TORPA-4810 file (N, C-alpha, C, O; in nm, 3 decimals):
<nodes>
NODE_1_-0.424_0.323_1.023_-0.501_0.252_0.889_-0.402_0.177_0.822_-0.284_0.193_0.795_M
NODE_2_-0.482_0.093_0.804_-0.390_-0.007_0.727_-0.356_0.019_0.566_-0.446_-0.018_0.491_D
NODE_3_-0.264_0.065_0.516_-0.248_0.080_0.375_-0.245_-0.072_0.267_-0.173_-0.172_0.276_L
NODE_4_-0.332_-0.043_0.187_-0.317_-0.151_0.079_-0.262_-0.075_-0.055_-0.229_0.043_-0.043_Y
NODE_5_-0.252_-0.140_-0.181_-0.182_-0.118_-0.275_-0.244_-0.188_-0.414_-0.228_-0.308_-0.439_R
NODE_6_-0.306_-0.108_-0.488_-0.381_-0.181_-0.618_-0.361_-0.112_-0.764_-0.299_-0.007_-0.751_G
NODE_7_-0.386_-0.134_-0.867_-0.337_-0.098_-1.000_-0.458_-0.036_-1.029_-0.552_-0.108_-0.994_K
NODE_8_-0.505_0.107_-1.098_-0.550_0.153_-1.122_-0.638_0.092_-1.269_-0.578_0.052_-1.369_S
NODE_9_-0.769_0.094_-1.257_-0.855_0.034_-1.392_-0.847_0.142_-1.490_-0.877_0.105_-1.604_V
NODE_10_-0.816_0.263_-1.480_-0.819_0.346_-1.552_-0.672_0.382_-1.617_-0.660_0.408_-1.737_G
NODE_11_-0.552_0.379_-1.518_-0.420_0.402_-1.574_-0.339_0.336_-1.584_-0.238_0.366_-1.648_T
NODE_12_-0.359_0.195_-1.511_-0.256_0.104_-1.461_-0.143_0.155_-1.365_-0.030_0.107_-1.368_G
NODE_13_-0.181_0.254_-1.282_-0.079_0.356_-1.233_-0.109_0.261_-1.102_-0.210_0.190_-1.095_D
NODE_14_0.001_0.269_-0.990_0.011_0.184_-0.858_-0.063_0.264_-0.768_0.007_0.359_-0.733_W
NODE_15_-0.177_0.264_-0.716_-0.237_0.358_-0.614_-0.230_0.301_-0.439_-0.265_0.191_-0.395_I
NODE_16_-0.181_0.396_-0.378_-0.182_0.339_-0.247_-0.304_0.398_-0.162_-0.365_0.494_-0.210_I
NODE_17_-0.338_0.353_-0.054_-0.447_0.395_0.028_-0.524_0.278_0.113_-0.478_0.167_0.140_G
NODE_18_-0.637_0.325_0.144_-0.731_0.249_0.201_-0.798_0.176_0.095_-0.803_0.215_-0.022_A
NODE_19_-0.860_0.045_0.151_-0.920_0.001_0.019_-1.024_-0.107_0.080_-1.026_-0.166_0.188_A
NODE_20_-1.119_-0.109_-0.046_-1.267_-0.197_-0.039_-1.273_-0.240_-0.114_-1.249_-0.185_-0.222_V
NODE_21_-1.316_-0.390_-0.098_-1.338_-0.501_-0.235_-1.480_-0.566_-0.174_-1.506_-0.635_-0.075_C
NODE_22_-1.554_-0.513_-0.273_-1.722_-0.559_-0.253_-1.747_-0.608_-0.408_-1.767_-0.540_-0.509_I
NODE_23_-1.740_-0.750_-0.389_-1.811_-0.853_-0.503_-1.686_-0.860_-0.614_-1.576_-0.906_-0.582_G
NODE_24_-1.712_-0.818_-0.725_-1.573_-0.806_-0.821_-1.548_-0.651_-0.830_-1.515_-0.622_-0.945_D
NODE_25_-1.551_-0.556_-0.756_-1.519_-0.447_-0.746_-1.448_-0.403_-0.656_-1.483_-0.435_-0.542_K
NODE_26_-1.331_-0.324_-0.669_-1.237_-0.274_-0.563_-1.205_-0.144_-0.570_-1.171_-0.103_-0.681_A
NODE_27_-1.207_-0.047_-0.456_-1.160_0.091_-0.472_-1.055_0.102_-0.378_-1.042_0.021_-0.286_H
NODE_28_-0.971_0.210_-0.398_-0.885_0.271_-0.294_-0.888_0.417_-0.256_-0.883_0.492_-0.353_I
NODE_29_-0.893_0.456_-0.174_-0.905_0.599_-0.116_-0.760_0.645_-0.156_-0.658_0.623_-0.091_L
NODE_30_-0.770_0.710_-0.272_-0.586_0.766_-0.275_-0.579_0.916_-0.299_-0.682_0.981_-0.314_G
NODE_31_-0.487_0.959_-0.302_-0.459_1.089_-0.348_-0.318_1.130_-0.378_-0.219_1.058_-0.367_S
NODE_32_-0.321_1.239_-0.413_-0.140_1.298_-0.380_-0.078_1.286_-0.242_0.030_1.238_-0.208_E
NODE_33_-0.171_1.341_-0.173_-0.126_1.362_-0.043_-0.227_1.288_0.037_-0.339_1.338_0.025_S
NODE_34_-0.221_1.170_0.126_-0.311_1.096_0.154_-0.372_1.161_0.267_-0.482_1.119_0.303_L
NODE_35_-0.318_1.260_0.331_-0.346_1.330_0.462_-0.356_1.507_0.402_-0.262_1.578_0.438_F
NODE_36_-0.448_1.563_0.328_-0.474_1.654_0.296_-0.464_1.767_0.425_-0.527_1.755_0.530_P
NODE_37_-0.373_1.874_0.395_-0.394_1.966_0.505_-0.464_2.126_0.483_-0.447_2.193_0.381_E
NODE_38_-0.542_2.170_0.597_-0.594_2.262_0.600_-0.516_2.401_0.497_-0.395_2.376_0.489_R
NODE_39_-0.547_2.514_0.432_-0.491_2.611_0.397_-0.416_2.681_0.511_-0.494_2.717_0.599_P
NODE_40_-0.282_2.711_0.537_-0.231_2.782_0.637_-0.294_2.934_0.609_-0.290_2.979_0.494_A
NODE_41_-0.354_3.013_0.722_-0.369_3.140_0.723_-0.254_3.213_0.696_-0.149_3.183_0.754_Y
NODE_42_-0.260_3.311_0.609_-0.167_3.395_0.566_-0.220_3.545_0.553_-0.291_3.579_0.458_H
NODE_43_-0.178_3.643_0.664_-0.250_3.763_0.669_-0.252_3.869_0.553_-0.342_3.945_0.520_G
NODE_44_-0.123_3.852_0.500_-0.094_3.902_0.379_-0.156_3.917_0.215_-0.141_3.995_0.121_M
NODE_45_-0.242_3.779_0.247_-0.332_3.708_0.131_-0.444_3.727_0.151_-0.526_3.692_0.065_A
NODE_46_-0.484_3.785_0.262_-0.643_3.745_0.321_-0.774_3.812_0.201_-0.880_3.761_0.165_I
NODE_47_-0.698_3.970_0.157_-0.784_3.999_0.073_-0.750_4.007_-0.061_-0.797_4.088_-0.140_G
NODE_48_-0.653_3.906_-0.091_-0.646_3.890_-0.281_-0.776_3.815_-0.340_-0.829_3.712_-0.298_A
NODE_49_-0.808_3.890_-0.442_-0.914_3.888_-0.521_-1.028_3.945_-0.524_-1.113_3.936_-0.614_G
NODE_50_-1.035_4.023_-0.398_-1.144_4.117_-0.321_-1.173_4.227_-0.460_-1.283_4.243_-0.513_L
NODE_51_-1.059_4.288_-0.498_-1.107_4.404_-0.585_-1.133_4.349_-0.678_-1.243_4.384_-0.720_E
NODE_52_-1.075_4.257_-0.752_-1.142_4.192_-0.906_-1.299_4.152_-0.868_-1.380_4.173_-0.958_D
NODE_53_-1.335_4.114_-0.781_-1.416_4.032_-0.788_-1.538_4.155_-0.739_-1.652_4.110_-0.743_S
NODE_54_-1.528_4.305_-0.693_-1.592_4.391_-0.666_-1.660_4.385_-0.517_-1.769_4.431_-0.483_C
NODE_55_-1.550_4.305_-0.428_-1.627_4.295_-0.289_-1.554_4.407_-0.248_-1.440_4.442_-0.281_I
NODE_56_-1.680_4.491_-0.130_-1.613_4.594_-0.089_-1.674_4.553_0.067_-1.627_4.609_0.166_T
NODE_57_-1.778_4.455_0.078_-1.835_4.439_0.238_-1.795_4.325_0.313_-1.808_4.207_0.281_D
NODE_58_-1.743_4.374_0.418_-1.640_4.293_0.530_-1.682_4.128_0.509_-1.611_4.028_0.495_R
NODE_59_-1.848_4.149_0.514_-1.894_3.972_0.552_-1.871_3.943_0.399_-1.798_3.845_0.382_Y
NODE_60_-1.911_3.999_0.295_-1.887_3.924_0.153_-1.743_3.896_0.146_-1.709_3.805_0.070_E
NODE_61_-1.641_3.969_0.221_-1.516_3.911_0.176_-1.486_3.785_0.293_-1.421_3.690_0.251_A
NODE_62_-1.517_3.783_0.394_-1.553_3.671_0.478_-1.596_3.543_0.394_-1.529_3.441_0.380_A
NODE_63_-1.676_3.561_0.361_-1.754_3.461_0.273_-1.663_3.378_0.145_-1.672_3.262_0.106_A
NODE_64_-1.576_3.490_0.099_-1.516_3.491_-0.011_-1.401_3.419_0.012_-1.374_3.321_-0.058_Y
NODE_65_-1.315_3.463_0.119_-1.206_3.398_0.186_-1.192_3.278_0.200_-1.104_3.207_0.151_G
NODE_66_-1.308_3.239_0.293_-1.359_3.105_0.313_-1.377_3.006_0.221_-1.314_2.901_0.217_W
NODE_67_-1.507_3.058_0.109_-1.500_2.974_-0.022_-1.398_2.942_-0.093_-1.393_2.842_-0.166_T
NODE_68_-1.295_3.039_-0.075_-1.151_3.000_-0.200_-1.068_2.875_-0.099_-1.023_2.765_-0.131_E
NODE_69_-1.071_2.939_0.018_-0.985_2.827_0.126_-1.032_2.686_0.106_-0.945_2.601_0.089_A
NODE_70_-1.181_2.643_0.108_-1.241_2.523_0.103_-1.202_2.468_-0.046_-1.180_2.348_-0.064_L
NODE_71_-1.195_2.551_-0.137_-1.180_2.505_-0.269_-1.025_2.463_-0.272_-0.997_2.367_-0.344_D
NODE_72_-0.929_2.521_-0.206_-0.800_2.494_-0.213_-0.795_2.396_-0.136_-0.708_2.319_-0.177_R
NODE_73_-0.848_2.355_-0.033_-0.852_2.214_0.042_-0.891_2.100_-0.022_-0.819_2.001_-0.030_Y
NODE_74_-1.013_2.110_-0.074_-1.056_1.984_-0.161_-1.004_1.992_-0.284_-1.095_1.975_-0.365_E
NODE_75_-0.908_2.010_-0.333_-0.803_2.048_-0.433_-0.719_1.892_-0.455_-0.694_1.828_-0.557_E
NODE_76_-0.690_1.867_-0.311_-0.575_1.764_-0.263_-0.673_1.658_-0.176_-0.617_1.577_-0.102_N
NODE_77_-0.797_1.659_-0.185_-0.871_1.597_-0.104_-0.880_1.423_-0.184_-0.904_1.412_-0.304_F
NODE_78_-0.856_1.305_-0.097_-0.831_1.196_-0.151_-1.001_1.154_-0.215_-1.109_1.184_-0.164_P
NODE_79_-0.975_1.076_-0.339_-1.119_1.036_-0.406_-1.089_0.872_-0.422_-0.979_0.818_-0.433_E
NODE_80_-1.200_0.822_-0.420_-1.199_0.661_-0.449_-1.167_0.660_-0.614_-1.203_0.721_-0.715_W
NODE_81_-1.086_0.565_-0.581_-1.038_0.527_-0.734_-1.038_0.368_-0.770_-0.977_0.290_-0.697_I
NODE_82_-1.112_0.320_-0.893_-1.147_0.199_-0.906_-0.955_0.128_-0.971_-0.873_0.175_-1.050_E
NODE_83_-0.960_-0.006_-0.881_-0.850_-0.051_-0.894_-0.857_-0.229_-0.935_-0.957_-0.275_-0.878_V
NODE_84_-0.797_-0.319_-0.999_-0.809_-0.434_-1.058_-0.820_-0.520_-0.892_-0.729_-0.525_-0.809_V
NODE_85_-0.938_-0.573_-0.882_-0.931_-0.626_-0.762_-0.786_-0.727_-0.735_-0.712_-0.686_-0.646_P
NODE_86_-0.752_-0.835_-0.798_-0.633_-0.897_-0.794_-0.526_-0.849_-0.789_-0.426_-0.920_-0.783_E
NODE_87_-0.519_-0.707_-0.789_-0.413_-0.651_-0.738_-0.372_-0.583_-0.594_-0.259_-0.545_-0.564_T
NODE_88_-0.472_-0.576_-0.523_-0.484_-0.540_-0.407_-0.439_-0.622_-0.333_-0.479_-0.738_-0.322_V
NODE_89_-0.332_-0.559_-0.263_-0.263_-0.634_-0.169_-0.200_-0.511_-0.050_-0.182_-0.390_-0.067_T
NODE_90_-0.175_-0.602_0.074_-0.136_-0.530_0.200_0.027_-0.476_0.203_0.129_-0.519_0.149_R
NODE_91_0.000_-0.370_0.285_0.183_-0.322_0.320_0.166_-0.404_0.409_0.068_-0.451_0.465_C
NODE_92_0.321_-0.420_0.419_0.376_-0.543_0.552_0.441_-0.424_0.648_0.515_-0.465_0.738_T
NODE_93_0.423_-0.286_0.640_0.462_-0.199_0.732_0.632_-0.194_0.737_0.690_-0.138_0.830_D
NODE_94_0.719_-0.273_0.600_0.838_-0.292_0.657_0.901_-0.252_0.501_0.824_-0.265_0.406_K
NODE_95_1.052_-0.198_0.475_1.091_-0.162_0.417_1.249_-0.237_0.365_1.323_-0.299_0.441_H
NODE_96_1.271_-0.215_0.242_1.423_-0.274_0.210_1.555_-0.183_0.221_1.538_-0.064_0.244_D
NODE_97_1.654_-0.221_0.210_1.760_-0.171_0.251_1.755_-0.022_0.189_1.764_0.076_0.263_I
NODE_98_1.738_-0.010_0.040_1.713_0.168_-0.001_1.586_0.247_0.057_1.564_0.365_0.033_P
NODE_99_1.497_0.155_0.146_1.392_0.219_0.183_1.256_0.207_0.090_1.161_0.284_0.106_G
NODE_100_1.258_0.141_0.027_1.152_0.095_-0.070_1.053_0.035_0.039_1.094_-0.045_0.123_N
NODE_101_0.901_0.084_0.035_0.833_0.028_0.107_0.798_-0.114_0.070_0.791_-0.125_-0.053_V
NODE_102_0.774_-0.229_0.134_0.730_-0.374_0.069_0.586_-0.427_0.074_0.542_-0.435_0.189_L
NODE_103_0.516_-0.459_-0.009_0.368_-0.499_0.005_0.410_-0.682_-0.042_0.504_-0.751_-0.081_F
NODE_104_0.271_-0.689_-0.005_0.240_-0.852_-0.038_0.241_-0.840_-0.191_0.169_-0.761_-0.252_E
NODE_105_0.337_-0.935_-0.254_0.317_-0.957_-0.381_0.460_-0.918_-0.440_0.506_-0.973_-0.540_G
NODE_106_0.533_-0.810_-0.362_0.669_-0.788_-0.376_0.802_-0.899_-0.424_0.789_-1.011_-0.374_D
NODE_107_0.856_-0.892_-0.463_1.001_-1.019_-0.450_1.135_-0.904_-0.456_1.165_-0.811_-0.532_V
NODE_108_1.179_-0.948_-0.368_1.312_-0.927_-0.314_1.439_-0.979_-0.321_1.419_-1.099_-0.303_Y
NODE_109_1.530_-0.968_-0.332_1.659_-1.046_-0.319_1.743_-1.028_-0.201_1.784_-0.917_-0.168_R
NODE_110_1.774_-1.150_-0.130_1.868_-1.143_-0.056_1.982_-1.148_-0.038_2.022_-1.173_-0.152_N
NODE_111_2.120_-1.139_0.058_2.247_-1.156_0.008_2.262_-1.269_-0.056_2.340_-1.251_-0.149_P
NODE_112_2.222_-1.389_-0.049_2.257_-1.507_-0.071_2.220_-1.498_-0.230_2.273_-1.587_-0.297_D
NODE_113_2.123_-1.389_-0.312_2.096_-1.402_-0.443_1.978_-1.500_-0.465_1.959_-1.562_-0.570_N
NODE_114_1.910_-1.506_-0.367_1.765_-1.587_-0.375_1.639_-1.495_-0.396_1.642_-1.393_-0.327_L
NODE_115_1.550_-1.506_-0.461_1.441_-1.422_-0.480_1.366_-1.469_-0.376_1.405_-1.581_-0.342_L
NODE_116_1.255_-1.420_-0.299_1.161_-1.369_-0.237_1.045_-1.330_-0.238_1.023_-1.211_-0.216_F
NODE_117_0.938_-1.418_-0.265_0.788_-1.326_-0.294_0.749_-1.311_-0.167_0.778_-1.401_-0.087_E
NODE_118_0.684_-1.212_-0.129_0.586_-1.167_0.007_0.503_-1.218_-0.030_0.477_-1.221_-0.150_V
NODE_119_0.413_-1.290_0.086_0.294_-1.342_0.092_0.233_-1.260_0.213_0.283_-1.168_0.278_C
NODE_120_0.115_-1.320_0.220_0.023_-1.290_0.382_-0.080_-1.426_0.342_-0.122_-1.474_0.236_Y
NODE_121_-0.093_-1.453_0.465_-0.188_-1.569_0.536_-0.140_-1.681_0.614_-0.062_-1.676_0.710_G
NODE_122_-0.196_-1.783_0.561_-0.193_-1.892_0.672_-0.028_-1.960_0.665_0.005_-1.983_0.549_K
NODE_123_0.057_-1.988_0.748_0.168_-2.070_0.702_0.197_-2.122_0.824_0.154_-2.078_0.930_Y
NODE_124_0.311_-2.267_0.803_0.336_-2.305_0.909_0.535_-2.267_0.969_0.635_-2.266_0.898_Q
NODE_125_0.527_-2.252_1.057_0.654_-2.180_1.118_0.715_-2.259_1.218_0.653_-2.282_1.323_A
NODE_126_0.851_-2.312_1.195_0.882_-2.377_1.324_0.901_-2.287_1.470_0.924_-2.167_1.486_Y
NODE_127_0.883_-2.382_1.554_0.887_-2.324_1.698_1.006_-2.410_1.797_0.982_-2.519_1.849_C
NODE_128_1.139_-2.334_1.811_1.208_-2.379_1.865_1.224_-2.419_1.993_1.306_-2.497_2.041_P
NODE_129_1.126_-2.351_2.049_1.071_-2.387_2.199_1.016_-2.508_2.233_1.057_-2.573_2.329_A
NODE_130_0.904_-2.553_2.145_0.836_-2.659_2.131_0.843_-2.769_2.028_0.784_-2.875_2.007_D
NODE_131_0.946_-2.693_1.968_1.011_-2.837_1.910_0.897_-2.895_1.802_0.847_-3.007_1.810_K
NODE_132_0.865_-2.795_1.698_0.744_-2.835_1.594_0.695_-2.735_1.547_0.689_-2.628_1.607_C
NODE_133_0.640_-2.764_1.403_0.584_-2.648_1.294_0.429_-2.605_1.392_0.349_-2.671_1.458_Y
NODE_134_0.443_-2.472_1.358_0.295_-2.414_1.435_0.250_-2.325_1.297_0.313_-2.261_1.214_M
NODE_135_0.114_-2.356_1.317_0.012_-2.214_1.217_0.007_-2.057_1.264_-0.026_-1.998_1.367_E
NODE_136_0.046_-2.030_1.163_0.043_-1.880_1.183_0.001_-1.822_1.090_-0.003_-1.883_0.983_N
NODE_137_-0.051_-1.670_1.097_-0.120_-1.597_0.975_-0.029_-1.467_0.997_0.001_-1.438_1.113_V
NODE_138_0.011_-1.396_0.902_0.042_-1.303_0.913_0.164_-1.281_0.751_0.144_-1.333_0.641_G
NODE_139_0.262_-1.206_0.781_0.341_-1.156_0.650_0.477_-1.297_0.615_0.565_-1.327_0.695_F
NODE_140_0.465_-1.339_0.526_0.612_-1.441_0.538_0.648_-1.446_0.376_0.566_-1.410_0.293_F
NODE_141_0.771_-1.492_0.342_0.852_-1.496_0.231_0.845_-1.655_0.187_0.846_-1.748_0.268_A
NODE_142_0.840_-1.668_0.062_0.865_-1.815_-0.004_0.947_-1.782_-0.112_0.937_-1.681_-0.181_I
NODE_143_1.055_-1.899_-0.129_1.134_-1.884_-0.253_1.130_-2.052_-0.308_1.122_-2.156_-0.242_S
NODE_144_1.137_-2.037_-0.414_1.191_-2.189_-0.487_1.291_-2.263_-0.456_1.298_-2.386_-0.457_K
NODE_145_1.407_-2.147_-0.413_1.532_-2.204_-0.384_1.601_-2.235_-0.274_1.716_-2.278_-0.278_D
NODE_146_1.515_-2.210_-0.136_1.558_-2.242_-0.001_1.610_-2.401_0.040_1.691_-2.437_0.125_T
NODE_147_1.538_-2.468_-0.043_1.530_-2.639_-0.027_1.681_-2.667_-0.052_1.754_-2.721_0.031_K
NODE_148_1.725_-2.621_-0.188_1.849_-2.667_-0.219_1.943_-2.601_-0.172_2.040_-2.669_-0.136_E
NODE_149_1.956_-2.435_-0.151_2.045_-2.375_-0.063_2.052_-2.359_0.125_2.152_-2.362_0.196_I
NODE_150_1.949_-2.346_0.155_1.909_-2.391_0.303_1.885_-2.542_0.357_1.904_-2.592_0.468_Y
NODE_151_1.847_-2.582_0.266_1.789_-2.735_0.329_1.646_-2.751_0.379_1.598_-2.852_0.430_G
NODE_152_1.563_-2.592_0.349_1.437_-2.555_0.417_1.319_-2.555_0.335_1.322_-2.469_0.247_I
NODE_153_1.231_-2.617_0.339_1.124_-2.608_0.267_0.980_-2.570_0.286_0.878_-2.632_0.255_D
NODE_154_0.999_-2.445_0.350_0.903_-2.363_0.433_0.906_-2.204_0.411_0.999_-2.134_0.371_A
NODE_155_0.799_-2.176_0.442_0.772_-1.978_0.439_0.865_-1.987_0.539_0.878_-2.086_0.611_P
NODE_156_0.952_-1.852_0.548_1.005_-1.778_0.608_0.947_-1.651_0.675_0.854_-1.590_0.622_M
NODE_157_1.015_-1.602_0.816_0.963_-1.494_0.860_1.012_-1.374_0.740_1.085_-1.424_0.654_P
NODE_158_0.984_-1.226_0.721_1.012_-1.134_0.699_1.132_-1.065_0.755_1.214_-1.009_0.682_L
NODE_159_1.144_-1.073_0.903_1.254_-1.040_0.944_1.278_-0.914_0.958_1.184_-0.834_0.952_G
NODE_160_1.415_-0.871_0.981_1.443_-0.734_0.943_1.474_-0.679_0.818_1.586_-0.633_0.797_S
NODE_161_1.383_-0.681_0.729_1.399_-0.676_0.576_1.500_-0.540_0.523_1.562_-0.537_0.416_T
NODE_162_1.497_-0.435_0.622_1.582_-0.324_0.587_1.738_-0.328_0.628_1.815_-0.232_0.623_E
NODE_163_1.774_-0.490_0.678_1.855_-0.540_0.689_1.951_-0.633_0.575_2.070_-0.664_0.576_D
NODE_164_1.854_-0.656_0.492_1.914_-0.751_0.410_1.850_-0.760_0.279_1.902_-0.827_0.190_Y
NODE_165_1.718_-0.684_0.257_1.653_-0.724_0.080_1.701_-0.626_0.033_1.776_-0.537_0.072_A
NODE_166_1.651_-0.651_-0.057_1.656_-0.553_-0.196_1.550_-0.582_-0.310_1.556_-0.682_-0.381_Y
NODE_167_1.456_-0.487_-0.322_1.322_-0.511_-0.424_1.380_-0.507_-0.538_1.461_-0.423_-0.577_L
NODE_168_1.332_-0.614_-0.601_1.366_-0.617_-0.734_1.237_-0.623_-0.870_1.258_-0.643_-0.990_V
NODE_169_1.094_-0.598_-0.796_1.000_-0.606_-0.858_0.849_-0.653_-0.786_0.842_-0.631_-0.665_G
NODE_170_0.768_-0.696_-0.829_0.637_-0.741_-0.820_0.579_-0.859_-0.944_0.595_-0.857_-1.066_N
NODE_171_0.494_-0.978_-0.840_0.434_-1.039_-0.947_0.330_-0.993_-1.018_0.290_-1.059_-1.114_I
NODE_172_0.266_-0.865_-0.982_0.186_-0.827_-1.131_0.208_-0.747_-1.243_0.136_-0.742_-1.343_F
NODE_173_0.355_-0.656_-1.214_0.418_-0.616_-1.338_0.509_-0.719_-1.415_0.520_-0.715_-1.537_D
NODE_174_0.569_-0.804_-1.342_0.673_-0.889_-1.369_0.626_-1.048_-1.316_0.670_-1.103_-1.215_S
NODE_175_0.541_-1.098_-1.398_0.531_-1.250_-1.345_0.604_-1.353_-1.370_0.555_-1.461_-1.336_P
NODE_176_0.732_-1.354_-1.430_0.817_-1.439_-1.425_0.893_-1.418_-1.285_0.986_-1.491_-1.250_E
NODE_177_0.850_-1.319_-1.215_0.919_-1.329_-1.049_0.891_-1.404_-0.993_0.979_-1.465_-0.931_L
NODE_178_0.753_-1.444_-0.981_0.641_-1.536_-0.902_0.738_-1.644_-0.861_0.809_-1.688_-0.951_R
NODE_179_0.756_-1.698_-0.728_0.796_-1.784_-0.694_0.709_-1.879_-0.671_0.663_-1.872_-0.557_Q
NODE_180_0.662_-1.979_-0.744_0.609_-2.079_-0.775_0.629_-2.196_-0.647_0.666_-2.312_-0.670_D
NODE_181_0.592_-2.131_-0.481_0.624_-2.257_-0.371_0.487_-2.255_-0.320_0.483_-2.242_-0.198_A
NODE_182_0.368_-2.264_-0.381_0.234_-2.331_-0.305_0.158_-2.210_-0.294_0.040_-2.219_-0.328_G
NODE_183_0.202_-2.093_-0.251_0.114_-2.000_-0.218_0.132_-1.870_-0.261_0.252_-1.843_-0.248_Q
NODE_184_0.064_-1.770_-0.309_0.041_-1.669_-0.397_0.036_-1.503_-0.330_-0.039_-1.475_-0.237_S
NODE_185_0.098_-1.435_-0.374_0.038_-1.297_-0.327_-0.101_-1.289_-0.353_-0.147_-1.341_-0.455_A
NODE_186_-0.185_-1.220_-0.258_-0.295_-1.142_-0.323_-0.445_-1.264_-0.287_-0.565_-1.235_-0.285_G
NODE_187_-0.379_-1.396_-0.262_-0.477_-1.510_-0.220_-0.613_-1.491_-0.118_-0.724_-1.544_-0.116_Q
NODE_188_-0.558_-1.406_-0.048_-0.596_-1.374_0.081_-0.684_-1.242_0.049_-0.804_-1.240_0.076_W
NODE_189_-0.626_-1.145_-0.005_-0.699_-0.987_-0.004_-0.790_-0.998_-0.099_-0.891_-0.929_-0.084_A
NODE_190_-0.779_-1.092_-0.232_-0.913_-1.079_-0.303_-1.024_-1.178_-0.283_-1.040_-1.285_-0.342_D
NODE_191_-1.099_-1.125_-0.190_-1.230_-1.168_-0.115_-1.351_-1.146_-0.174_-1.364_-1.038_-0.232_Q
NODE_192_-1.435_-1.215_-0.174_-1.569_-1.077_-0.181_-1.586_-0.987_-0.084_-1.650_-0.885_-0.109_P
NODE_193_-1.555_-0.998_-0.015_-1.579_-0.860_0.067_-1.430_-0.870_0.189_-1.394_-0.953_0.272_T
NODE_194_-1.370_-0.719_0.136_-1.260_-0.702_0.240_-1.287_-0.564_0.290_-1.327_-0.465_0.229_L
NODE_195_-1.257_-0.581_0.411_-1.277_-0.450_0.511_-1.166_-0.446_0.577_-1.143_-0.506_0.682_R
NODE_196_-1.088_-0.370_0.512_-0.931_-0.323_0.606_-0.988_-0.254_0.739_-1.079_-0.172_0.747_P
NODE_197_-0.905_-0.312_0.847_-0.897_-0.213_0.946_-0.833_-0.090_0.982_-0.711_-0.076_0.984_A
NODE_198_-0.938_0.022_1.019_-0.890_0.138_1.013_-0.843_0.203_1.125_-0.796_0.317_1.114_T
</nodes>
């Protein structure tokens, strides 16, 4: 399942899970645990609560135990949470040096102290074998300072972010971090109908 992130309409908290955007509404299927587990069998506690409920028949006891187990299972079951559509962004399946998962719209700092914005979409990348730029679709990083420092004015692949990147924030909570380089995070995610692959 592809993971997405979005800001809750109600609380402003970031929610991570499966996303669906239709029209001007967006929802993410999220919970404290994305994969709730069935309650574990515990032989000593199988009859807990029976005497308080005046249950003596073994069939009533079995029904009571099943109902209690399902109630506990559903307590952590994921629910659809409405999120702000413009904040729905994809997970890169990569992380930075400390282990923070990177999403589209995140901004990281590299060893040369440059800020890079993580984006998703179409971009041109140089192919050394063909000695030309080719169109690609996927995650890439942009920075307004790469031309000055590296002499490159093009998107860059993310590469092994766990070896060089430090997450410093995101463009939604800190708009001043946006790297104004022609493309922005979320422009491909915020569509009239978004059907993530599962």
